[in-house]
N, C-alpha and C positions, 0 to 999 in steps of 0.2 A: 867766344863770350857772346851771349845773346843780349841784344839791346831791345828795349821797348820804347815805343814812341807814344807820348801822351798828347791828345788833342788839346789845342790852345784856342780859346775863343777871344775874339776882339770886339764883340758887340754888334757886328754887322749881321744883317738878316739874310737868311737863305730862302725862306718861304713863309707864308702866313696862311693858316686855315682857320676859318670862322665856324663856330658851332652856334646854331640858333634854332628857332622854332621849325625851320624847314629842313634841318639836317637829318639825313637818313639815320635811323636808329638813335637819334638824339632825344632831347627833352620834349615832353609834351607841354606846351606853353599856351597861356591865354594872354590877352592884351594887358599890359602894365603889371606883369608879375615881377619885374625887376630881376630876371634871371641873370646870374653872374655877379650879384651883389657881394658874394663871398666865394672863394675858391681855394682848394688845397690839393696838393699831390698826395696820393695815398699809396704810392709805390705800385709794384706789380702784383695786384691783388689776386688775379686769377692765374698767375704763374705762366703767362704766355710770352714772357720776355719783353713786354711793353708796359710802360708806366701808365697807371690809371689815375682818375681824379674825381673829386666831388665838387659840385657847384650849387650854390644856394639861389633859391627864388624867393625873395623876401615877401612878396605879396601873393603867393600861390593861394588859391581859395578853396583847395580841397579840404573838406571837413568843416571849415567855417571861413568867414571873410578874413583875408589876409593872414591865414594861419601859417603860411609859409611852407616850404619843402626844400629838400636837397635832392639832386640827381647824382647818382653814382654812375659815372661813365667808364665803361671798359673800352679801352682805346686800341686802335690799330697803329702800326708804326708810322703810317703816313699822316696821322692826325685825324683820320676819320673815326667815327664812333662805331664800335662793334656791337654794343648793346648798352641800354640804360635801365637802371632800377631807381625808381623814385621813392624817397622816404618822406612821409608827411604825417600829419596829426592822426590819420586813420590807419597807419601801418601797424600791424601786429607787433607788440613789444617795443614800439617806437616812442618818440617824444610826444608829450601831451601839451607842452607850452606853445604859445604862438610866436611867430617870427624867430624860431629857435636857431635859424641859420644866419642870423645877422653877421656873425663871424664864425669861421670854421678853421680847424687845424687837425692835422693827422697826429695821433697819439702813439703810433707804432702798435706793436702787438701787446696790449696791456694784460690780457688774460691768458697769454701763453698758449693760444690755440693755433698759432700759425697765420692768423688773419689780422690785418691792420684794423685798428679801431679809430674812431673819430670823436672829436669834442666840438661842440657848437655852443655858442652863447648869444644871448639877446638881452638888451636893456629894457625890453618892452613887456616883461611879465608883471602882471599886477597881482597884488595881495591886499585884501581889504581896501581896495581903491588906490593903493600906492604902487607906483612903478618902481620895482626894486631890482629887476634883472634876474637872470638865471643861467647857470652853466649846465649843459647836457652832455653826457658821455654815452655814445652809442657803441656797443660791442657788436661787431658785424660777423655775419657768416660769409663764406667764400663766394656766394652768389649775390652778395650785396644786400640781402635781407638783414633784419635786426634780430640779434640773439637776445639782447637785454639793454635796458636804458637805465642810467643812473642820473638823477638830477641833483644839483648842488645850488643852494641859495642861502639867504640869510638865516633860514631856520635849521640848516644842516649843522650837526655837531662838528665843531672845529672849523666851521665855514666862515665866509666873509661877514664882516660887520659893515653893512650897507643900509642906506636909508632911501626914502623916496627921492627920485630924481638924480641919484648918484651916477646913473648910466653904467652900472656894473654889467659887463658883457659887451660893451661897445667894441672891444678888440680882445684877441685871444692868441696865445702862442704856446707851443710845446717847448719847454726850456730844458729838456733832457733830465737825466737822473741827478738831481742836485744833492740829495741826501744819501746816495749810494746804497739804496735798498733794492736796486734792480728795476725800479718802476719810474717811467717818465713823469715829471712833474709839469705843472701847468701855470701860466700867468694869465690873469684876466684884468683888463683895463676898466677903470671906472672914471670917466673923464670929468665928471662933475662932483666927484667925492671931495668933500671939504670939511670945514669946521662949523657948518650950519649957516654961515654967512657968505664965505668965499669958496668958490669952486676951484680949489687948487688942482684937483685930479689925484688919482692914486692907481697903483697896480697892486692886485692881490695875488700873492704867490701861494699856490696850493700844492702841498706835498701829499701825493697820493700814496695809499697804503697797499700792501700786499696781503692784508689780512683776509682769511677765508670768509666768503660771503654766505655760502649755503652748505649746510651739513644735513644729510638725511641718513636714515638707517633702517634696515629691515632685519628680521630674524628668519632663518630657514633651517631645514634639517634638524628639527627639534627631536631629541631623544630622551632617554631616561636620565642620563647624567651629563649630556652634552648638547650643544646647539651651535649653529654657525651664525655669527653677527656680520652684517655687511654695512659698509659706509660709502657714501658717494659725496665727494667734496667738489665744489666749484669755487675756485679761489681766484683773487685778482693778484697777478704777479708771477714772477718767475721762480720765487723761492717758495716751493710748495710746502705746506704744513705736514707735520706728522699726523697720521690718522689713528685714532684709538676707538675701541669699543669699551664702554664702562657698564657694569651691572652690579645689582645688589638685590636683596630681598625686601627692602623698604624703599618706597617711592622717594625719588630724589636723593637717595643715599646710596652711593656706589662704592663698594668695597673691593672690587676686583676689576681688572682691565686687561686687554690684550692689544697688541699693535696690529693695526689693519693696513699698514704699509705707508710708503711715502714716495713721492715722485710725481709723474704727470697726472693730469686729471683723469678720473675714472672711478670705477667701483672697486672697493677693496674688501676683503673678508678676513676674519680670524675666528679661531675655534674657542668656544666657551667650554671649559672642562670642569670636572669635579663638582658638578651641580648636584643638588639633592633631588631625588625623584619626587614627582607630584608636588612641585613647589612653584609658586609664581615668582618670577624675576622681573625686575624693572631695568630697562636697558636704554642707552642713548649713544649716539655717535658723537665724537669729539675731534676737533682739529685744533692743533696748536703750533704756533711758530713765534718768532721774536716779537710779533705785534700783539700777541695775546691768544686767548682761547675763544672758540666759537663752538656751540653745542647744537645738536639736533634735538627734535622733540622726543620726549621720553615715550617709549613703548613698553609693552609688557608681554610676556609669554609664560606658559606653564609647562614644565617638563612632564614626561609621560610617567604614569604610575608603574610601580614594581609589578613584576609577574612572578607567580609561584612556580617552583620547580620541585618535582618529587624524584628522589633517588631510591629506587627499590633495591633491597638486598645489597647494601653498599659493600664494596671491596676496594682494595688498593687501586685498582685500575680506574674505577669510576669516581673515587672520592679524592684522590691525592691532588692538592692544589687546585681544586675546582673553583672557578669563579663564576659568579652569577649576579644579576642585578635584582634578583627576587629573594623571597624567603625560602628557606630550605626545610623540607619535610623529610626526615630520615626514618624509613621503615625498619623493623627488626633486622638486625644483622650484626656481624662481627667485623671489626676493623683489625687487620693483621698488623699494620704498622702505623706509626704516627702519621696522621693525615690532616692537612689543613684545608679548610673550606672557607672561602672568602665571600661574604655578602658585600653589599655596597659600602657600609661604613664599619663593619666589625668582622672579626675573624673567629671562626670556631675551630678548636683543635680537638681531634679525637686521639686519645692515647692508645698506645700499642695494646692489642688484645682486649679492647674494650667492647662490650656488648651494648649496642645502642637501642634504646627503646624509642618508640615514636615520640618525636619532639618537633618543635616549631620555633 
C-alpha cells in the first residue's frame, strides 16, 4: 500500500526574497510610486510550474500623475523574477481609470481561455466631481498583456448603489461561485458607505454572468439557392451559449435559422438552404444560454440569379429527372416516356409520347 506524505507548515521562515526597483527583470519604478500597495497570486500563468503574481503601484505616473499601474511578475522557483509586464492607463485594451490597482484579486479563468484574469478596484475614480469608486476586470493573455477590460461602477446595470465618499473599491475579494453558474463572483468593500450621516461601511457582492458579450457574423459561399453563415462568439464563462444564424427577406424579421454549433470559443458555420434566387436576405448571428440572448449586427446579401439552360432534341436520357437552377427551353422533340424536369420551385412533367414545341 502506497502512502503519501503531505508537507505541514508551522509558520517558521525558511528564506526571504525582496523584489524592488533594483530587482533584475523586476518592476520599473520611480520614487514614491508605492509599489506593493496591493498584491495577488495569479497561479502558474505561463505554465512553467511556478506560481506568478501581480503587484500594484498606486502612484505610478505613466499616462498621467498618479494614474497607477500593476506589474505582472512571472516568477522563478527561487523567488527571483523571470520577467515583468506592466499594465497601466496607456496599455492597449487596459484600464482607463486612475489608481485602479488600489486593491487586486485573482478571478481565475473567467472567460474560459485557459488564462487567469484579474480584478482591481479603486475608491478614487471621480464622476462629475464625486469620488465614487470603480471595479475593473482585466481579461489577460498568456504573456500578461490585456485582452479586454470591463469596468463596473454606480452607472453599471445591476451594479453597486454608491455615492460620493463611500470608498467603494477600498478592498476586493474573489468569493468563488456563489450562485452556481460556473463563474467566480466578487465582493467589493465600501468602508464609508452609510445612511448619509453615519459611515457604517458596506460590502457589495457582485454576481458575475456568463452571458455572451460579443456576437459577430459573416456570409460566405453565396450561391443561387444556398449560402454559408458564420458566427464568432466571445463569451464570459464556462457555460458556452448555443450559436445560431437567423435570416429572412425582411430587415429585422427572421423566419429561418440554423445551428452554428456550441462549445469552446471560436468561429462556427451553418448552411443556409432553400433560398430564392436573386433575392436579398437579411442575416444576423445569435447566441443564447440560460442568461438570455445576444445578437450580432444585421447584415445582408443577395443570392445569385438563375441561369438559362437549353435542352436540344430532348430524349429520355437527357430529360428524365433533370434538375436545374435555371429556366428550361425545350426545342422540338419527342419524349418517349414520362419525364420529370425540376426547376428551382416547380416541376414540369412531360407525358409519354408527347411532342414538345418550343417553350419556356
